[in-house]
C-alpha positions in Angstrom: 7.2 -19.4 -5.0 10.5 -17.5 -3.7 10.7 -13.9 -4.8 14.1 -14.6 -6.3 12.6 -17.2 -8.6 10.3 -14.7 -10.2 13.0 -12.0 -10.3 15.2 -14.4 -12.2 12.6 -15.3 -14.7 11.8 -11.5 -15.4 15.4 -10.8 -15.7 15.8 -13.4 -18.3 12.8 -12.2 -20.3 13.1 -8.5 -20.1 15.1 -6.8 -22.8 12.7 -3.9 -23.7 10.2 -1.8 -21.9 7.8 -1.9 -24.8 6.1 -4.8 -26.4 5.6 -4.9 -30.2 3.4 -2.2 -31.8 0.3 -4.3 -31.5 0.6 -4.4 -27.8 2.1 -0.9 -27.1 0.0 1.9 -26.1 0.5 5.6 -26.2 2.1 6.5 -22.7 1.5 9.4 -20.5 4.2 12.2 -20.8 6.4 10.6 -18.1 6.1 7.2 -19.7 5.1 3.7 -18.2 7.3 2.4 -15.5 7.0 -1.1 -16.0 9.3 -3.4 -17.8 7.9 -6.1 -20.0 9.3 -8.9 -22.1 10.6 -8.3 -25.6 7.8 -9.3 -28.1 8.8 -10.6 -31.6 7.6 -7.9 -34.0 5.6 -9.9 -36.3 2.4 -11.9 -36.9 1.9 -15.5 -35.5 2.1 -18.2 -38.3 -0.8 -18.6 -40.6 -1.6 -22.0 -39.4 -1.7 -20.8 -35.7 -3.8 -17.8 -36.8 -6.3 -20.2 -38.4 -6.7 -22.2 -35.3 -7.2 -19.2 -33.3 -9.7 -17.5 -35.6 -11.7 -20.8 -35.8 -11.8 -21.0 -31.9 -13.1 -17.4 -31.7 -15.7 -17.9 -34.5 -17.2 -20.9 -32.6 -17.2 -18.9 -29.3 -19.1 -15.9 -31.1 -21.9 -18.2 -32.3 -22.0 -20.2 -29.1 -22.6 -17.1 -27.0 -24.9 -15.1 -29.4 -22.4 -12.4 -29.6 -22.6 -9.8 -32.4 -18.8 -9.3 -32.1 -15.7 -10.0 -30.4 -12.2 -8.6 -29.6 -9.2 -10.9 -29.1 -5.5 -10.5 -28.6 -2.8 -13.1 -28.5 0.9 -12.2 -27.8 3.5 -15.0 -27.8 6.8 -13.2 -27.2 8.9 -15.8 -28.9 6.7 -16.2 -31.9 4.5 -13.1 -32.7 1.2 -11.7 -32.2 -2.5 -12.1 -33.4 -4.9 -9.0 -32.6 -8.3 -9.1 -34.3 -11.8 -7.8 -34.1 -14.6 -9.8 -35.5 -18.4 -9.2 -36.3 -20.2 -5.9 -35.5 -20.3 -3.7 -32.4 -24.0 -4.2 -32.2 -26.5 -6.2 -34.4 -26.5 -4.3 -37.6 -23.8 -1.9 -36.4 -20.3 -1.0 -37.6 -17.5 -3.5 -37.9 -15.2 -4.3 -34.8 -11.6 -3.3 -35.5 -8.7 -3.8 -33.1 -8.9 -0.4 -31.7 -12.6 -0.7 -30.6 -13.1 0.1 -27.0 -14.9 -2.4 -24.7 -15.9 -2.7 -21.2 -13.3 -4.7 -19.4 -16.0 -6.3 -17.0 -14.5 -8.7 -14.5 -10.8 -7.6 -15.4 -11.7 -4.5 -13.5 -11.8 -6.5 -10.2 -8.1 -7.2 -10.3 -7.4 -3.5 -10.9 -9.4 -2.6 -7.9 -7.0 -5.0 -5.9 -4.1 -3.2 -7.6 -5.3 0.1 -6.0 -5.4 -1.8 -2.7 -2.0 -3.1 -3.0 -0.8 0.3 -4.1 -2.2 1.9 -1.0 -0.9 -0.8 1.3 2.7 0.0 -0.2 2.1 3.7 0.5 1.2 3.0 4.1 -2.4 4.3 3.7 -4.3 1.1 4.5 -3.6 -2.5 5.6 -4.9 -5.8 4.2 -6.3 -6.7 7.6 -8.0 -3.4 8.1 -11.8 -3.9 8.8 -14.1 -2.6 6.0 -16.2 -0.9 8.7 -13.2 1.3 9.6 -13.9 3.1 6.4 -17.4 2.3 5.3 -19.9 3.0 8.2 -23.3 1.5 8.5 -22.3 -2.2 8.2 -23.3 -3.7 11.5 -22.0 -7.2 12.1 -19.5 -7.0 9.3 -16.7 -5.8 11.4 -14.8 -9.3 10.7 -14.5 -8.6 6.9 -11.1 -7.2 5.9 -10.1 -5.3 2.8 -7.8 -8.2 1.9 -10.9 -10.5 2.1 -12.9 -8.3 0.0 -10.0 -8.4 -2.7 -9.7 -12.2 -2.4 -13.5 -12.8 -2.6 -13.4 -14.6 0.8 -15.6 -12.0 2.5 -18.6 -14.2 2.5 -20.7 -11.4 1.1 -23.1 -12.4 -1.8 -23.2 -11.0 -5.2 -25.9 -8.1 -5.9 -26.4 -8.7 -9.6 -28.9 -11.4 -9.5 -31.2 -9.3 -7.3 -31.2 -6.4 -9.8 -30.2 -7.7 -13.2 -33.8 -7.2 -14.4 -33.6 -3.6 -13.7 -30.4 -3.4 -15.6 -32.1 -4.7 -18.5 -35.1 -2.5 -18.4 -33.4 0.7 -17.6 -29.7 0.3 -18.5 -29.1 4.1 -18.2 -30.1 4.4 -14.6 -27.4 5.7 -12.4 -26.9 3.6 -9.2 -25.5 4.6 -5.7 -23.0 1.8 -4.9 -24.6 1.7 -1.4 -27.9 0.6 -2.8 -26.3 -2.1 -4.8 -24.2 -3.3 -1.8 -27.4 -3.4 0.2 -28.9 -5.8 -2.3 -25.8 -8.1 -1.9 -25.9 -7.9 1.9 -29.4 -9.0 1.9 -28.7 -12.2 0.0 -27.5 -15.3 1.8 -23.8 -15.4 2.1 -21.1 -17.2 3.9 -18.5 -16.5 6.9 -15.6 -14.3 6.3 -12.5 -16.4 5.4 -14.3 -19.6 4.9 -13.6 -19.9 1.2 -13.5 -18.3 -2.2 -16.8 -17.1 -3.7 -16.5 -14.4 -6.3 -18.6 -11.5 -5.3 -19.3 -8.1 -7.3 -20.6 -6.8 -3.9 -17.2 -7.1 -2.4 -15.4 -5.2 -5.0 -17.9 -2.3 -4.5 -17.3 -2.4 -0.9 -13.6 -2.3 -1.6 -13.9 0.6 -3.9 -16.0 2.6 -1.2 -13.4 1.7 1.5 -10.6 2.7 -0.8 -12.1 6.1 -1.7 -12.7 6.9 1.9 -9.3 5.9 3.1 -7.4 7.7 0.4 -9.7 10.6 -0.1 -9.4 10.1 -3.7 -11.8 8.9 -6.4 -11.5 5.3 -7.7 -10.9 7.0 -11.1 -7.8 8.7 -9.5 -6.7 5.6 -7.9 -6.9 3.5 -11.1 -4.9 6.3 -12.9 -2.2 6.4 -10.2 -1.7 2.7 -9.5 -2.9 1.0 -12.8 -3.2 3.3 -15.9 -0.1 5.5 -15.6 2.5 2.9 -14.5 1.6 0.7 -17.4 1.0 3.4 -20.0 -2.8 2.5 -20.5 -3.7 5.9 -22.2 -6.9 4.3 -23.7 -8.2 3.2 -20.3 -10.6 4.9 -17.8 -13.4 4.6 -15.2 -16.1 6.5 -17.1 -18.9 8.3 -15.6 -21.4 7.4 -18.4 -21.6 4.6 -21.0 -18.4 5.0 -23.2 -17.5 1.6 -24.8 -17.8 1.2 -28.6 -18.6 -2.4 -28.4 -22.1 -2.7 -27.1 -23.0 -5.3 -24.4 -25.9 -7.6 -25.3 -28.2 -10.0 -23.5 -30.3 -12.5 -25.2 -33.6 -13.1 -23.4 -35.5 -16.4 -23.4 -39.0 -16.7 -25.2 -42.1 -18.2 -23.6 -41.0 -21.7 -24.3 -37.6 -21.0 -22.6 -35.4 -21.1 -25.8 -32.8 -18.3 -25.9 -33.6 -15.6 -28.5 -30.2 -15.6 -30.1 -31.4 -13.5 -33.2 -32.9 -10.7 -31.0 -30.6 -9.7 -28.2 -31.3 -6.6 -25.9 -28.9 -4.0 -26.4 -27.2 -3.0 -23.1 -24.8 -0.3 -24.8 -26.3 2.5 -22.6 -25.7 0.6 -19.4 -24.6 3.0 -16.7 -21.0 2.3 -15.4 -22.4 2.7 -12.0 -24.2 -0.6 -12.4 -20.7 -2.4 -12.0 -18.4 0.4 -10.9 -15.2 -1.1 -9.3 -16.5 -4.8 -10.0 -16.7 -4.2 -13.8 -16.9 -0.8 -15.3 -13.4 0.1 -16.6 -13.4 0.9 -20.4 -10.2 -0.1 -22.2 -8.9 -1.5 -25.5 -6.9 -4.7 -26.5 -3.5 -3.0 -26.2 -4.0 -1.6 -22.8 -5.5 -4.8 -21.4 -2.6 -6.9 -22.9 -0.1 -4.8 -21.3 -2.0 -4.7 -18.0 -2.5 -8.5 -17.7 1.2 -9.1 -18.6 2.2 -6.7 -15.9 -0.1 -8.3 -13.4 1.2 -11.9 -14.0 4.8 -10.9 -14.0 4.6 -8.7 -10.9 6.1 -5.7 -12.8 4.6 -2.8 -10.7 6.5 -1.3 -7.8 3.9 -2.4 -5.4 3.6 -6.0 -6.6 4.4 -8.7 -4.0 4.7 -12.4 -4.1 2.4 -12.6 -1.1 -0.5 -11.5 -3.2 -0.6 -14.8 -5.0 1.2 -17.0 -2.3 -2.0 -18.7 -0.8 -4.6 -19.4 -3.5 -7.8 -21.3 -2.7 -9.7 -23.6 -4.8 -11.7 -21.5 -7.4 -14.6 -23.9 -7.0 -15.6 -27.0 -4.9 -15.1 -29.3 -7.9 -12.1 -27.3 -9.5 -9.0 -28.9 -10.7 -6.0 -28.6 -8.4 -4.3 -26.2 -10.9 -7.4 -23.7 -11.0 -7.2 -21.4 -7.9 -8.0 -17.8 -6.9 -6.6 -15.1 -4.8 -5.5 -11.5 -4.8 -8.4 -10.5 -7.1 -7.1 -13.0 -9.9 -7.3 -16.5 -10.8 -4.4 -18.9 -11.4 -4.7 -21.6 -14.0 -1.5 -23.7 -14.2 1.2 -21.0 -15.0 -1.4 -18.4 -16.1 -2.7 -15.5 -13.8 -5.6 -13.2 -14.9 -9.3 -12.6 -14.6 -12.6 -13.7 -16.4 -16.1 -13.3 -15.6 -19.6 -12.3 -16.7 -20.9 -8.7 -16.2 -24.2 -7.5 -17.8 -23.7 -7.5 -21.5 -20.1 -8.7 -21.6 -18.1 -11.9 -21.2 -14.3 -11.0 -20.8 -11.2 -12.8 -19.9 -7.5 -11.9 -19.8 -4.5 -14.2 -18.8 -0.9 -14.1 -19.1 1.8 -16.8 -18.3 4.0 -15.8 -15.4 6.9 -17.7 -17.0 6.9 -16.7 -20.5 4.7 -13.6 -20.6 2.4 -15.1 -23.3 -0.9 -13.1 -23.1 -4.5 -13.6 -24.1 -7.4 -11.1 -24.0 -10.8 -11.9 -25.0 -14.1 -10.0 -25.1 -17.5 -11.3 -26.2 -20.4 -8.9 -26.2 -23.4 -11.1 -25.1 -23.6 -12.2 -21.4 -26.4 -14.9 -21.8 -23.9 -17.7 -21.6 -21.9 -18.5 -18.4 -18.6 -17.2 -17.8 -17.3 -20.7 -18.3 -17.6 -20.1 -22.1 -15.3 -17.3 -22.1 -12.8 -18.8 -19.6 -12.6 -21.9 -21.7 -12.1 -19.9 -24.9 -9.2 -17.9 -23.3 -7.7 -21.2 -22.2 -8.1 -22.8 -25.7 -6.4 -19.8 -27.3 -3.6 -20.1 -24.7 -3.2 -23.7 -25.5 -2.9 -23.0 -29.3 -0.6 -20.1 -28.8 1.7 -22.0 -26.4 2.6 -24.4 -29.3 3.3 -21.5 -31.7 6.8 -22.2 -33.3 9.5 -19.8 -32.5 10.5 -17.0 -35.0 13.9 -16.9 -36.4 16.5 -16.4 -33.7 14.0 -17.3 -31.0 13.4 -20.4 -28.7 10.0 -21.6 -28.0 9.5 -22.4 -24.4 8.3 -25.8 -23.0 4.6 -26.0 -23.3 3.3 -26.6 -19.8 -0.4 -26.0 -19.6 -2.4 -28.8 -17.9 -5.1 -29.0 -20.8 -5.3 -29.1 -24.5 -7.0 -27.0 -26.9 -9.4 -29.8 -27.7 -10.3 -29.9 -24.0 -11.2 -26.3 -23.9 -12.9 -26.3 -27.3 -15.3 -29.0 -26.0 -16.0 -26.8 -22.9 -16.9 -23.9 -25.2 -19.3 -26.2 -27.0 -20.8 -27.5 -23.7 -21.4 -24.0 -22.5 -23.1 -22.8 -25.8 -26.7 -21.0 -25.5 -27.0 -20.4 -29.3 -26.4 -22.9 -32.2 -22.8 -23.3 -33.5 -22.8 -23.7 -37.3 
């Protein structure tokens, strides 16, 4: 898509720096530097809210979560921001300001830091990771760009150590140790295809710290949080999210213990670091995802999303991945499963419609939270326009019913 195409769309959309109050976050003293579409200041219609709530309730049950956070912003129609359930079994209720671990959404932020450093002339996308991270014999062909794109061929480390996360969630991990576990597992050839890898994002974080001589916390602040006005977001040194991550084990018969999940609220951020440890809130992640999809930051380039690859071997033609993000039709964003959390955030690059979802039990596959986010997007895309507004043409290549069925198919706990 030519640069002028996106520029004209954004020019037509942008009439205000801030979204509605439900999407606005308190900004740093110098204020955010991004421009985002004007948002109707009001709630989505009651009928639309009812459909959204029913979809979320079904996904909470299907995943065995105790609680959820969800935000839906349709610039032409209104907003729906909600907390449901409790922050942990028997805990306090979830409200819209509850902080949560962004999980896989952190991965696109790590790529943001890469693209920011490229724009500043500090690194290049085709730099070898071994230029900055020593002790990786035989990995010279892996580039920083491939680590961001998840085309490095490096396997994920979580399957090798997940049991230890459950037993001692508070343990602090050295990223090199986790990377070592990933490198020991069978992988593929650099550049051969897309395969999401938490190991790759840790390697990328290590490389960016060495290249910039700054911590990843500082890089997120410079390239992600400050430009967007994400004052409620951080890369914490210790467990900080209010919404506890959970994981439901299986009993001796192999059935999932939906009523007795293990609390991973004390999981050390070092367990996922630059692959999943950013803590944020709905307002911040909403602004972030919209900024990502619309290319609103000074370092955003069309090239980042120009050559996507199939997101899976059997993926539909409209479901692709590159640049640390997924593309689904006209949506751009991230989704995934990290210990204790299922998270997804997508925004429409044409309209600015934005969906953010967090479910606090990671027993189910990430297909569940992905399907929920896309179900909510299908519902929101058909919301009628508010007075004086014009509803865009609905253009998603799926229906809410399609995705609702996928949520049901991915269920690991009974749906009432």
